[in-house]
C-alpha positions in Angstrom: -21.2 37.7 59.1 -21.1 34.8 61.5 -17.8 33.0 62.2 -17.5 29.9 60.0 -16.4 27.6 62.7 -16.7 26.7 66.4 -13.9 27.7 68.8 -12.0 24.5 68.2 -12.1 25.0 64.4 -14.9 22.6 63.5 -18.0 23.7 61.5 -21.0 23.5 63.8 -23.0 20.3 63.8 -26.7 19.9 64.6 -29.7 18.0 63.3 -30.4 19.3 59.8 -34.1 19.8 60.4 -33.3 22.1 63.3 -31.1 24.5 61.2 -32.2 24.2 57.6 -34.1 27.5 57.7 -31.4 29.4 59.6 -28.5 29.2 57.0 -27.0 32.6 56.3 -23.9 33.7 54.4 -20.7 33.5 56.5 -17.8 33.9 54.1 -17.5 35.3 50.6 -14.6 34.6 48.3 -14.3 36.8 45.2 -12.2 36.1 42.1 -9.6 38.7 41.0 -11.7 39.3 37.8 -15.4 40.1 37.8 -15.7 38.2 34.6 -14.7 34.9 36.2 -17.4 32.3 37.1 -17.4 29.1 39.1 -18.4 26.2 37.0 -18.3 23.2 39.5 -18.1 22.5 43.2 -17.2 19.4 45.2 -16.3 18.3 48.8 -13.8 15.7 49.9 -15.0 12.6 51.9 -14.2 14.1 55.3 -16.0 17.4 54.6 -12.8 19.3 55.5 -12.1 20.6 52.0 -14.0 22.0 49.1 -12.8 22.5 45.5 -14.2 24.8 42.8 -13.3 25.0 39.1 -13.4 28.4 37.4 -13.7 29.3 33.8 -10.3 31.1 34.0 -8.7 27.6 34.0 -8.0 27.5 37.7 -8.9 25.2 40.6 -9.3 26.6 44.1 -9.2 24.6 47.3 -10.9 25.9 50.5 -10.6 24.7 54.1 -14.2 24.2 55.4 -13.0 24.1 59.0 -11.2 27.4 59.0 -13.2 29.1 56.3 -10.1 30.1 54.3 -8.8 29.7 50.8 -6.1 27.0 50.9 -4.6 26.7 47.4 -4.9 27.7 43.8 -4.0 25.2 41.0 -3.7 26.3 37.4 -4.7 24.4 34.4 -4.0 27.0 31.7 -3.1 24.6 29.0 -6.0 22.2 29.3 -8.8 24.1 31.1 -10.8 22.7 33.9 -14.4 21.7 34.6 -16.3 19.1 36.8 -13.5 18.9 39.3 -14.1 15.9 41.7 -12.1 14.7 44.8 -11.1 11.1 44.7 -11.3 9.3 48.0 -7.9 10.7 48.7 -8.3 14.4 49.6 -4.9 15.2 47.9 -6.0 14.1 44.5 -8.6 15.3 42.0 -10.0 14.3 38.6 -11.4 16.9 36.2 -12.5 17.3 32.6 -10.4 19.2 30.1 -12.0 22.1 28.3 -9.1 22.9 25.9 -6.6 20.9 23.8 -8.5 17.6 24.0 -11.5 16.0 25.7 -9.5 14.0 28.2 -9.9 13.6 32.0 -6.9 14.5 34.2 -5.9 12.9 37.5 -4.1 15.5 39.5 -2.2 15.5 42.8 -3.1 18.7 44.6 -0.1 18.2 46.9 2.5 19.1 44.3 0.2 20.1 41.3 1.5 17.2 39.2 -0.5 14.9 36.9 -0.8 11.2 38.0 -2.6 10.0 35.0 -4.6 11.0 31.9 -7.8 9.2 30.9 -8.1 9.6 27.1 -10.8 8.2 24.8 -13.6 10.8 24.6 -13.8 12.7 21.4 -16.1 15.5 22.4 -16.8 17.5 25.6 -17.2 15.6 28.8 -20.5 16.5 30.3 -20.7 14.6 33.6 -18.3 12.8 36.0 -19.4 10.5 38.8 -17.1 8.8 41.3 -18.3 5.6 42.9 -19.0 6.1 46.6 -16.5 3.6 48.1 -14.1 2.6 45.3 -11.8 4.2 42.7 -14.2 3.6 39.9 -15.7 6.5 38.1 -18.0 7.2 35.1 -17.9 9.9 32.5 -20.4 11.1 29.9 -19.6 13.0 26.8 -21.2 14.7 23.8 -19.6 11.9 21.8 -22.5 9.7 22.7 -20.5 7.4 25.0 -20.5 6.6 28.7 -17.1 5.3 29.8 -16.2 3.3 32.9 -12.7 4.0 34.4 -10.5 2.9 37.4 -8.1 5.4 38.8 -5.2 3.0 38.5 -5.5 2.5 34.7 -5.4 5.0 31.9 -7.6 2.6 29.8 -11.4 2.6 30.0 -12.7 -0.5 31.7 -15.9 -0.4 29.6 -18.1 1.7 27.4 -21.8 2.2 26.6 -22.8 3.8 23.3 -25.9 5.8 24.1 -27.5 8.7 22.2 -27.0 12.0 24.1 -26.3 10.4 27.5 -25.1 13.6 29.1 -25.6 12.9 32.9 -24.7 10.0 35.2 -24.8 9.2 38.9 -24.1 6.3 41.3 -26.7 5.3 44.0 -25.3 5.3 47.6 -24.7 1.6 47.5 -22.7 1.9 44.2 -24.8 -1.0 42.8 -26.9 1.1 40.6 -25.9 3.5 37.8 -28.3 6.1 36.4 -27.7 7.6 33.0 -29.9 10.3 31.6 -30.5 11.3 28.0 -32.4 14.6 27.7 -33.4 14.4 24.0 -34.9 10.9 24.4 -36.4 12.0 27.8 -35.2 8.8 29.4 -33.2 7.8 32.5 -31.7 4.3 32.3 -30.7 2.3 35.4 -27.9 -0.3 35.1 -26.5 -2.8 37.5 -23.0 -1.5 38.1 -21.6 -5.1 38.1 -23.2 -5.9 34.8 -23.3 -2.7 32.9 -22.6 -4.5 29.7 -26.1 -6.0 30.0 -29.3 -4.2 29.1 -30.6 -1.6 31.7 -32.9 -3.2 34.3 -35.2 -0.1 34.4 -36.0 2.8 32.1 -37.8 5.9 33.5 -39.7 8.0 30.9 -40.0 11.7 31.7 -42.1 12.8 28.7 -45.4 13.0 30.5 -44.4 15.0 33.5 -42.1 17.2 31.5 -45.0 18.1 29.2 -47.1 18.9 32.3 -44.7 21.0 34.3 -42.0 22.3 31.9 -43.4 22.1 28.4 -41.2 24.9 27.1 -38.0 23.0 27.9 -39.1 19.4 27.6 -36.2 17.2 26.6 -33.7 20.1 27.2 -32.1 22.0 30.1 -31.4 18.9 32.2 -28.5 19.9 34.4 -27.9 17.1 37.1 -28.7 13.6 38.3 -28.3 12.9 42.0 -29.5 10.1 44.3 -30.4 11.0 47.8 -28.2 9.5 50.5 -31.0 7.3 51.7 -31.3 5.9 48.2 -35.1 6.6 48.0 -35.1 9.6 45.7 -33.5 10.6 42.4 -33.1 14.3 41.5 -33.4 15.4 38.0 -32.5 19.1 38.2 -33.1 21.5 35.3 -32.0 24.9 34.1 -35.5 25.8 33.1 -36.0 28.3 35.9 -39.4 26.6 36.6 -38.3 23.9 39.0 -36.7 20.4 39.5 -38.1 16.8 39.5 -37.7 14.4 42.4 -38.4 10.8 41.3 -38.9 7.6 43.3 -35.5 5.9 42.8 -37.0 2.5 42.6 -39.8 2.9 40.0 -39.2 6.3 38.5 -42.6 7.6 39.5 -42.6 11.4 39.9 -42.8 12.2 43.6 -42.5 16.0 43.4 -42.1 18.8 41.0 -40.2 21.3 43.2 -41.5 24.5 41.8 -39.6 27.8 41.7 -41.8 30.8 41.9 -43.0 32.3 38.7 -40.9 35.3 37.7 -37.6 33.7 38.7 -34.9 33.3 36.2 -32.8 30.2 35.3 -29.2 29.8 36.6 -28.0 31.2 33.3 -25.7 28.2 32.8 -25.3 26.1 29.7 -26.9 22.7 30.1 -24.7 19.6 29.5 -24.7 18.8 25.8 -25.1 22.4 24.7 -22.3 24.5 23.5 -21.4 28.1 24.3 -22.1 30.2 27.4 -20.9 29.5 30.9 -20.8 25.8 32.0 -22.3 24.5 35.2 -23.1 21.3 37.1 -26.7 22.1 38.2 -27.8 24.5 40.9 -29.6 22.0 43.1 -28.6 19.3 45.6 -30.0 17.1 48.4 -29.1 17.6 52.0 -27.1 14.7 53.5 -30.1 13.3 55.2 -32.0 13.2 52.0 -34.9 15.2 53.4 -34.4 18.6 51.8 -33.7 19.9 48.3 -31.7 23.1 48.0 -31.5 25.2 44.8 -30.7 28.5 43.4 -33.5 30.5 41.8 -31.9 33.0 39.5 -31.9 35.7 42.2 -29.9 36.3 45.4 -31.2 33.4 47.4 -31.3 29.7 47.9 -34.7 27.9 48.1 -35.4 24.9 50.3 -38.0 22.2 49.8 -39.0 19.4 52.2 -39.3 16.3 50.0 -40.8 14.4 53.0 -43.9 16.6 52.9 -47.3 15.0 52.8 -48.4 14.1 49.2 -50.8 16.3 47.2 -52.6 15.3 44.0 -50.8 17.9 41.8 -47.4 16.7 43.1 -46.2 20.3 43.2 -44.0 21.2 46.1 -43.4 24.7 47.2 -40.3 25.9 49.1 -40.5 25.9 52.9 -38.1 28.8 53.1 -35.9 31.2 51.0 -32.4 31.8 52.4 -31.3 35.4 51.5 -27.8 35.8 50.1 -25.5 38.3 48.5 -25.5 36.8 45.1 -27.0 34.3 42.6 -26.5 30.6 43.4 -25.7 29.0 40.0 -23.9 26.1 41.7 -25.0 24.7 45.1 -23.5 22.0 47.4 -24.1 20.7 50.9 -21.1 19.5 52.9 -21.4 15.8 53.4 -20.2 15.8 57.0 -21.0 19.3 58.4 -23.8 21.8 58.3 -22.1 24.0 55.7 -23.6 24.9 52.4 -21.6 26.4 49.5 -23.0 28.3 46.6 -21.4 30.1 43.8 -21.8 32.2 40.6 -18.9 34.5 40.3 -18.2 34.5 44.1 -18.1 31.5 46.3 -20.3 31.8 49.4 -20.0 29.7 52.6 -23.3 29.4 54.5 -23.7 28.4 58.1 -26.6 28.2 60.5 -27.1 31.5 62.4 -27.7 30.6 66.1 -29.6 33.8 66.5 -32.3 32.4 64.2 -32.6 29.1 65.9 -36.3 28.2 66.7 
């Protein structure tokens, strides 16, 4: 495997379009038990650290510069899922999976709790941190979306919405997207006036019926805006593919198709109970041009969403990156050309210079 860093300890940097087809596994981190799975993945703002939550009630921090495991944090009493860095790399928020349905604010420096965010009465299904402030959103199976600030244990606001299981901020933090799979609707709110009616509503019924009729209104796994603000990803656990919408008008730009015969990620979709939790197996590259996703086998697929349009709006992968295991969770480092994927093992991927065009 390739060394995960340059001689001075920094992950290599290059134009994404020059290296996107050359990513190969570089480091593999295995849990002590083969029964343990990674359920969520995140990076800090600097790209130096990554964190994964595992279903054995532990958090694990990794140094992306050195390619090494940095720290284990236990949450045996409360469980852990949807771990997210705040804008301070030494603090995290995450959803409880046991005891209650609260969100915990943890100092990773000394493994002590800073604050508890209580109010949800059922499982938290999504957490989204605002890009440049200490505001965050949480969705739950209790049919509420709550607005929080890190400096207060009390919710700043609340929306009562049926099955609103997924949420995301746009890059400017002025728009909030909230998705309800059963109603096949994505609602857009002004983040400064979220108590007002949504300013846009995107209906997914028609294109779901066309491309994923067997799982329409189900198996939604993630909402994500591209960093250029142009596209909105609605990823699915259907095994058939993912939807890329125009972030301004909700028109379908692409159905990013996964080859027939592929399997789903095998993870439970937000809102469903039982099985192994996840956070979606797809993500945009930092430049917004590429979509990366697991495909149920030992590989990561890559689509170029800037490809010329075609009438069917079906986009095929431009490459398949071979790996040592399934990618049920996928993330692209925000500052460096480093991709992480996980199922049971966590894999660091780096561009292989021998494969450069």
